[in-house]
N, C-alpha and C positions, 0 to 999 in steps of 0.2 A: 504494499499500500504506500501511498505518498507519505512523506515525512510529516510528523505532527505539526500543528500550527504553532508559531511562536508568539509570545506576548511579553509585555513588560511586567516586571514584578508588581503585584498589587492591582494590575488592571485586568486583562483577561476577559473572558466571557464573550458570547456572540456579538455583543455590541462593539467590541474592540477589534473585530476580525472582519476581513472582507467577506461578504456573504457568499460569493461564488466559491471562494476557496474553502470555507467551512462546509458548504454543501458537498463539495467534492471529497473532502476528507471523510465526512460521514458516510457517503456512499461506498467508499473503497475500504472501510474499516473491516479488518479480519483479525480477531484476537490470536490466531494461529501464526500470523506473519507480522509481528510488531517490529518496527524499526528501533534501532538502539536508542535513539533520542527519546522515545516514548517513556522509557523507564525513569528518566530524570524528571520529566514533567508531562504526565498524561492528561492533565486537566484541560488544556485547549482542545484536545481530541474529544474528551468527554463533553465539553461545552458544545462542540459541533454536533455530536450525536444527539444530545438532549434537545437541541434546537431544530435540527433538520430530520432526524430519524430516531426518535426515542425508543421505538420498539424495532430495533434493527435486526433484520434477518441476515445472519452470517452465511458465508459460502457453504458451510457444512450442514445447514438447515436449522441450527440452533438460533436462539434469539438473545440479544444483548440489550438490556434495559437500563435506562439512565435517569428516569424520573422518580423523584421521591415518592409521590403518591402511588405509582405502580408497584414500587418495592414494598411499601407498607401493606398494600392489599394482598400481595402474595405471601408475605411473612405471616400474616394473620390467618391465612386460609390453608391450614395444614391438610385439610380434607382433600382439596383438589390439587395441591402442589406438594409433591413428595420430596423428602431430603434423601431417600435411599439411592445409593450410587452403584448398586451391583451391576446393572445393565450398562451404565456409562463406563465404569472402571474395568469391566471384564476385558474389552478390547485393548484398553490402554495398558494394563498391567499383566494381563495373563494370570496364570496360576502361580503367583509370587507372594513373598511375605508382605509387600506393599499392598497387594489386593486384599489379603486377609485382614491387614490392619485397618485400612481405610474403610472397608465395608463392615467392620465390627465396632468401630468407635462411635461414641455418642453422636458426634455432629453429623454424620452421614447416615443416620438411621431414623426411622419412624417408630411410633409406639408398636409393640410393647417394650422393645429394648431401650429405646430412647427414654421412656418414662422410668423404667427400673433404674438405670444408671444415673440419670439426672437426680432422681429423688435421693439416692445414696450419697452422691457428691454434695448435693445442696444441704444435707443434714450436717456436714462438717464445715459449711461456709455460712453459718448463721451470723447475724449481726454481732451476737455475743462472742462467737468464735473469732471473727475477724478482729474485734476489739482487743482480744487477748494477744493477737499477733503484733499489734502496733508497737509495743516497746522493743521487741526483737528486731522488727523492721527498722526502727529509728537507729538502734545500735549498729546494725549492719551498714546502713547508709553512712553513718558517721565514721565508721572504720574505713570505708572506701574514700571518704572525703579527707580523712586524716592522711591516708597514703598519698592522695593527690597533692595535699598541701606540702608534705615533705619532699615530693618530687618536683613540684612546681609545674607539673604538666600531667595530662591525663588523656587517654583516648575515651571519648564520651560513650563509646559503644563497648569496646572490649573491656575496659576497666571500670565501667559504671553501669550503663543501661543493660548490658548483657549479663552482668554479674548478679544483679539483684534478684530477678525472677527465678534463676536456677536455685538460689538458696531458699527462697520462699516455697517453691514447689517441692524441693528436697525436704524441707521441714514438714510440709503437708503429708508427704508419703513416708516421712521419717527414714529417708535414705541416709546412711552413714556419711559423714562429711568426707571421709577418705575415698568414697566411691563416686563423688559427684563430678569429677573432672570430665568424663565422657558425655554427660547429659546434654550439654549445649550442642555439641557436634552432632549427636544422634538426632536431636530435634530439628536442626537446620537441614540435615540430609533428608529426613523423612518428609518435612513440609516442602522442601524444594522440589520434590517429585510430584507435587500437586499443580505445578504450573501447566499451562495449556499444552506446551511443547516441552519435552523433556529429552535430554541427550542420553545416549546409552550409558555414558559415564555417570551422569547424575542418577539414572535409574539404578545402576549398580551400587552406588553409594547408599541410596535410600533403602534398597533391599538388605544390604549388609547392616545398616543401622538398625532396622527392625529386628533382624536375626540376633545381633549382639545385645540389643536391649532386652529381648525376650529371654535370652540365656541368663542375663543378670537378674531379671525380675523373678524368674523361677526360684532362684536361691533366696531372694529377699522375701517372697511370699511364703516359702517353706519356713523360714525363720520366724515370720510374723505369726504363722499358724501355731508354732510351738510357744511363742511368747507374744500374745496379743498386746497392742497399744491401747490408748484411750480412744474409743470411737468418737468421742465428742470433738477431737482435734486431729486424729490420725485417719486420713481418708483411706489408706490402704486397709486398715483394720475394718472400717466401715464396709468397704467393698467385699472383703472376705466374709464377714459375718452376715451380711445381707440384712433384710428386714425381719422384724420380730415375728412376722406371720410365716416365716419359713421360706420366703422367696429368695433365691440365691442366683448369683451370676455363674455361668459356666466358667471353667478354667480359661478358655480362649477369651471370653468376654471380659473377664477380670484382668488378664494380662494386657490385652489390647487397649483397654480403657485406662490403665495406668500410663501407658504410653501417650494416649491422648491427653491426659491431664497435664503431663509435663509439656507436651508440644503447645497445647492451647494456652497454658499459663506462662510459657516462656516467650515465644516469638512475639505475640501481640503486645505484651507488656514491655519487652525490650524496645520494640518499635515506638510505643507510646512515649517512653522516656527519652529515647534518642531523638525522635522527631521533635519533641517539645523543646529540648535544649537547643537544637539547631534552629528551630523556627524563632526562638527568642533572640538569637543573634541576627537573624535576617530582619526582624522587626524590633529594632532597638527601643523605640518609644513604648512598645508593649512590655519589654523587659524592664524599663524604668518604672512603669506603672506597677509591675508585680514587686519590684524592690521596695517601692514606696508603700505599697499596700499588700503585705503578704497574705491578707485574707482573701485576695483574688485567686489564690491557688486553685481552689475547687472549680471555679468557672474557667480558669486557664486550662486546666486539664481537660475539661469538656470541649473546649475549643480546639485543643490539639487533636482530640479524637475526631472531631468533625473535619478540621482543615486538612489533616494528613492521616486519614484513617489507616490504622495499622493493618487492618484486613480490608482490602479494597474490593474484593469480589466474592460473591456467594453463588450457589447454584441450586435449582430446583428442576423437577421433571414433572409434567402434567399427568395427573392420573386419569383424566378424561378430557374431552373436548371443552375448551375454554376460550374466553375472549379477554385479551390483555391490552389495555390502551387502544381499544378499537380494532385489534388485529385478532382474527380467529386462529386458534392453534389446535391441532388434533391431540389426542391422547399421546403420551410418551414423547412430547416435545421437550427438549432440553433448553433451559433458560439460564442465562447468567445475570445475576443481580449485581449491578455496578454500584456498590456502596460508596465508593470515592466520588462518583458523579452525583448520586442522590444527595450526598452531604454538601454539595456545592450548587444545589438547585435553587435558583433565585426565587422561585415560587414558594419555597419554604424558608430560605435564609436571605434576608436583605443584604446586599453587598457581599455576596458569598466568597469572593476571592480576597477579602480582607481578613486578616488574622486579628481578631478582637477578643482579648482575654476576659472581657466582662460581658460577652454576648449572652443575652437572655431574651426570650426563651431559646433553648438550644436542644431541640428534639432530634439529635443526630441518630444515625443508624449504625454507628461503629460497633455496637454489640448485638446488632440484629434487632428483631422484635418478634412478638408472638411466642408460641410454645418453645421455639428454639433460641430465645434470647440467651445470651451468655450467662451460664450459671456462676461464673467467677467475676461478674462485672464489679461488684463491690470491692473485692480484693484488689483487682486491677486498678480501680480508681485510687484506693488508698496507697498502693505502691507508687502510682504516678504523682500523687499529691506530696507525699513525703520525699520522694527522690528529687523531684523538680524543685519543690519549695526550699528544701534544705540546701540543695546545690547552689541555687541563686542567692540564698541568704548568706552562705559562706564565701561564695566567689562571685560577687556582683559584677565584676569586670572581666569575667572569663572570655577568652578570645579563641575562636577556631583558627588554627594556624595554616591550614591548607584546605582546599575544597573537600568537604565531606564526600565520601564515596558511597553511592547507592548500591544496594543489592539489585542485581538485574532480574527482578521479578515483578510480575504484574499483580499477582494475587496479594502478596504481603509487601507493604511499603515501609521500608526502613533503610538504615544505613549499615554498612559493614565496618566503616571507620570514620572517625571525626576527631582528629588530634586537636588538642586545645592546650593553652597555657592558663594557669590559674594563679590568682593572687588573693590571699584571704582578705576579708573585709577590713580588719584592723590595719593591714599594710597598705590597702588601697587608699586609705585616708592620709597617709604620710606624704 
């Protein structure tokens, strides 16, 4: 397809583009053949699609949706729009560990599996349980900030954003600290294989990661069966013990959803923190507002989730003939829900290409909606608020020293590196 449209920072949107060029880009869009520049800034392309072809039929017969209202309607209608991916992932993965994982995990399933697993996980993520996690989370963030202060520099991703969720999810599953080093690499390899196009090398990495993770989890589960943890805070113990009425997960369901918990809790939260810290350097006036009023951190995190959604794409398949946005679709039509586009829809968000840390209301779709809304959203919000808030308070004048490097992925939007220099607040006044 043609190269994505270019725009000036903070402008963008269809009104800032030549209409003929926008229409051309929308007509030619194919998520299977994305140009390299798309990964740095997909939003002009999303603007073009939303304006000219919001229910876009892709060359493979699937549809790509970019309007907020269309996404909301589908999210809330689980009866007609399925999350089950067995038919879609069969040709993509074949009989591989990746296929077994992605077709067994919570996010790509309908009831009853989705209901059973979600209920078990949610029981360990109650408001009271999350409140108990806060002191440990503050201590973890402060240790990472102390290291950065001693060094005078930090990679915002490797040394900070990527390090926090691994510890938090490791604690949820009570993974021994000595065993946590491989977790992030496994997560990145498994989720990387969800892209629309996957190289043979990436597929091999993903399959190896699932296999290695399963081998590790079998030992961890066996140890937990011998010595159970506290089910109020230990998600693995909750998953093993199941519900009081005797409902249990199979061994495959148990192991694969432990992998899902790590992946879901790691990648999106890492991206939230990294995207937020970089966005605050791109919008210095908003960073000054946050420094002057730390109480804005809650709405700032919501704006990061909207403006640079960690998860940009979702998927559904129609169970029956339906109509979406005036377009008739037969049963078993595959649909991509473009969260990144919906979260910049001017019909829902005034001045959507502006990063505004006090934006209210802010009914973004970063966590989805309906029965599949993210079970860990409260924990992700807390991690983002503590990490971003304490980082900016400690290092109000942090500077990114070279262009941050994006992961070359369309589904998950984040950085792989963002080197920065830091000066603590007391020294910045000297």
